[in-house]
N, C-alpha and C positions, 0 to 999 in steps of 0.2 A: 542425939539431936532432939530437941524438944519438939513434940508434935501436938498440934491442937486436936481436940477430940469432938468437936461439934458435929462432924460427919464421921460416922464409924465405918471403917472398912473391915469386913468380917474375914476371919480365917487366915490372917497373915500376922506374924509376929512383928514386933517393933524392930527398928534397925539394930542390928548387932554390931554396933560401931566400936565396941571395946574388945573385939576379938584379939586374941593373943597373936603375936607375930607380925603385926603391922609396923611399918616404919615410922620415922619421925614425920610430923606434919610439915607442910610447906605451903606457901601462897601461890595463887594462880599467876601465870606469866602471860605476856601478850599473845603467845601462841596457844593459849587455852590449855596449857599443861601445868602440872604441879609436881614438884619433886618431893617425894617422901622418903621412905626407906628403900632398901635394895632387894627386898624379898620378892617383889613382883610389880607389874605395872598394868593398869587397866586402861584399855582404849574403848571409847564410845564414839560411834559415828551416827549422827543425827541425819535425817533424810533431806530436809529442805527448809526454806523459810516461807514457802508459798501455800502449801497444803493447809497449814494452820500456824498461827502465831505462837502456839504453845511451845514449840520445840526450843526456841531461843528465849522466850519470855518466862517460861515456867520450868521446862525440863532441865535446861542447861544450869540455871542457878541452883536448882534443887540437887542435881547430881554433884555439882561442884561442892556444895555445902556438905553433902554426905561423905564424899571422898576425903575432903579436907579434915573433917572431924575424925574420920577413921585413920588419917595419917598415911594414906596410900598414894603412891605415885599414879598419876592419871593423865590422859589426854582426851579432850572432847573436841571433835571437829564436825563440820556440817558439809554434806555432799552437794548442797544447793540444787537438788533435783536431778543430778546427773549420776547415772549408774557408773559411768566411766570414772567420774571423779571419786565416787565412793570406793571403787576398786583401787584407784591410785592412793587414796588415803589409807586404805587397809594395808596395801603393800608397804607404805611408808611406816605405818605403825608396827607391822611385823618386823621390818628391818630395824626399828628402834628398840625392839625387844619386849613388846607387850606380851604378857603371859595370859591375859584374859581379854577377849575382844567382844564387845556388844554392838550389835547393829540394829538400826531400824531400816529394813530393806526397802528399796525402791521397786523391786520386783523380785520374785522368788528365784528366777534363774541366776541373776547376777549375785544375789545374796548367797545362794547355795555354793556358787563358785568361790566366793570369798571364804566361806566356812570350810570348804574342802581344802583350800590352800592353807588356812590356819591350822587345820587338823594335821596336815602333812608336816607342819613344823612344831607340833606338840603344843599348840596354843588352843586353849578352851574357848568356846564361843557361846554367846547368849543371844537369843532373839529378844529384842526389847520392843514391846508394844505390838509389833507385827510378826506373825509366824512366817518363817521361810519354808514354803512347801518344798519337799525334796532336799531340805538342808540337813545339817548334822549338829545343830546346837545342843549343848548339854541341858540347857534350860530355856524356858519361855516365860518371860515376865510381862504381864499385861493385865488388862481388865477382862472380865467375862463379856466378850464382844457380842455374843448372841443376846445376852441380857441387855446390853446397850440398845440394840435394835428393838427388843421387846419393850423397853422403857419408852423409846421414841414412838413406837406404834401405839402403846397404851396412852401416852401423852396426847397424841393426835386424836385418838378416840375420845378421850376425856374432854378435849376442847370442842369436838364436833357434836358429841352426844349421839342420840339414836336417829338423827335425821338422815335422809338420803343424801349421799355425797359422792361426787366424782373426785378421784384422787390422782395426783401426779407424784411419781417417785423420782427424785433427783439423787441418784446414788453416787458414792465416792468412786475413786479410781478403779478401773477394772483390773489393774495389776496389784492392788492391795487386797490381800485375803480378808483383812478386817472389814472392808467395805462390803464384801459378800456376806459376812456374818451379820453385819448391821442390817442389811436389807432382808436377809432371811428372818432375823428376829422380828423386824417390823411386820413383814408379811404374815408371820405366824400369828400375830395378833389381829391385824387389819383384815386379812382374808377370811377370818371367821365371822366377820360382821356382815350380814347379808345385805344391809342397806348401803354398803360402800362398794364402789366400782372403780377399778384402776383404768384410767383413760390415757395414760402415758407413763413411760418409764425409760430412763436412760442414765448410763454411767457418765461421769465427768472425768476425762483424762487428767491425771496428775492432781486431782482435787482442785483444779484451777477455777477460781471464782469468775474470772473473765470469760472462760469458755462456758461456765454454768449460766451466765446471763443469756448467751445466745441459745444454748440448749433449752433452757426453760421457756424462753419466749417462743421458740418454735413449737414446743409441746403445748403451750398455753394456746397458741394460735390454732393448732390442729384441733384442739378441743373446743374451739369457738368461744373460749373464755368461760365455758361452763365447768368451772373447777371450784370445789368447795374446801379442799384441803390439800396440803403439800407435805410429803415426806422429804425433807432435806437432810442429808446424812451428817452434815456438821454446820457450825455457825457461819463459816465462810460461804458455803453454798446457800445457806438460808438468806444471807445478806443479798446474794445475787438474785434469788427468787423474789425477795421483798422489793428489790428495785423495779422489777417488772410489774409486780402487783401494784406498786405505787404509781407507776407509769399509766396503769389502767384504772387508777383510782379505786382499788379494792384492797389496798393494804389495810390490815387490821380486821378485815372481814373474812379473810381466808387464813385459817390457822396454818402455821408453818413450824416444823420441828427443827431441832438443831443438835449440836454436840460440842463439847469442849468448854462451855461456860466462858467464852471469851468476853472481853469488855463490850464489843459490838453486840454479841449475842444477848448479854444481860441487858444492855440498853434497849435492844429491840423488844425484849420481853417487857421491860418497864413501860415502853411506849405502846404496847399492845399489838405490835406488828409480828411478833413471834410468840407462839404459845408455850414453848418449853425448850429446854436444852438438857444435855446430860453432862454432869460434872464428873470428871475423872481426875482425882487429886494427883498432880504431878509430884508433890512431896511424897505421897504414899508410894507411887510407882517408882520414883527414883530411889526411895528407901529400900524397896523390895529388890531392885536391881543391885544396889550397893551391897545388900546382904548376900545375894547370890554370888556376885563377883568377888567379894572379899573372902567368902567361903572357898571359892576355887583358888584364889591366890594363896590361901593357907593350906591347900591340899585337902580340903574338907568337902563334904556334901552339903548343898543348900537345903534348907527346909522348904518343902513344897506342899501344896494343898490340892493337887489334882494332876491330871494329864490332859494334853490336847492332841487330837488326832491329826497327824500329818498324812493326808490322803494320798499324796504323791510319793512320799517316802515310805509309806507302809509301816509307820511306827507311831507310838504314843510318846509325846515329848513331855518329860517332867515339867510341871508348870507351877508358877505362883500367880494365881488369878485373883484380882481385886474386885470389889463390888462397886459398880457405878451408881450414881445418885441422880434421880430425876429432879430438875430444877424448874420451878414456875415462879411467878411473881411472889407467891407466898413464902418462898424460902431462898430467895436470892441472897439474903443475909448470911445463909449458911456457907456460901462460897467465900464470902468476905471473911467470915469468922475463921474459916479453915486456912486462910492465906492464899486462896486461889486467885483472888483479884483484890486490888486496893480500892477502898471506898472513894478516895479522891479521884480515881480514874473512872469508875463506873458512874459516879454522881457529878461529873464535871458539867459545867455550863447549863444547858437547857434541861439536863437530867436531874439537877439538884432538887427541884420541886417534886419530880416523880419519885425520887428516892425518899423524900420526906413523907409523901403520901403512902409509900409502901413500908414505912417504918425502918428504913435502912440507915444505919449510922456507922 
């Protein structure tokens, strides 16, 4: 698969899509599966459509392209935020004969149970994007999530400067281990700056932007509006934060972080309402998952570049960890050049002039 290289992801090889032993290629069907050869089948369960638009708009098409080019049989489904639905999908995939199962868990307990059942049937598992604590996955494919948080923290510090600032932290879902790593990374940067003070912090269940609106408004009110910066764990939460700042007529004056480089997030950056986001190339991550899954289908070991501690399982999980990229108004073009978003989406309507001003084409 052709990859653009304007954003470099270090330490990971390109897609090994010509591995021997793959079956004939086939097109996707309405039930999100593709029939290739008969050597093995890869199942992927995405978590939802609410925590981030990335799962369906970016990860799914990138995974489909990778698997189809490799000529492997696959099925990609979405649990729509329900752990019970994810379990049912996993059971169905196991019954259909998947030989490799990759999941983005909704919580570690249900994810570990899925992996235990898969292992009992001789099916290899991979943690995609989120580590399943206490799980048994052969590999973990993700970004360096502590570094994501460090980039967010440094981005907020860059936007604030050395001034005295009260900060509010709007963290991701408490059941998502990544959210903990993001927050830890951000705190590791921001807590070291003596002029910054945390005046509020709360996790948002299920990464739900609607709940984030209420949560942030309550935190903002408790701080009497004396807030100079906001750590928001992703672009969806950032949008919720910005709506309350706008309601209080201080949007654009209070820097807000983000993650995922969504269309909304990039537009908020161009408008000056969001100071930065973190780009995690879905094409790169899907490619790394495809490499690992195809290796397992072929009875081979995947190429890794580190391990990740599973504190509950007491083990180090072989990992493929990619490098995230900090995005500000100065390098929004990099996301577009990498295929992360389309210029016609980011620069639609009222944002056309802002794109022109930022040199985006």
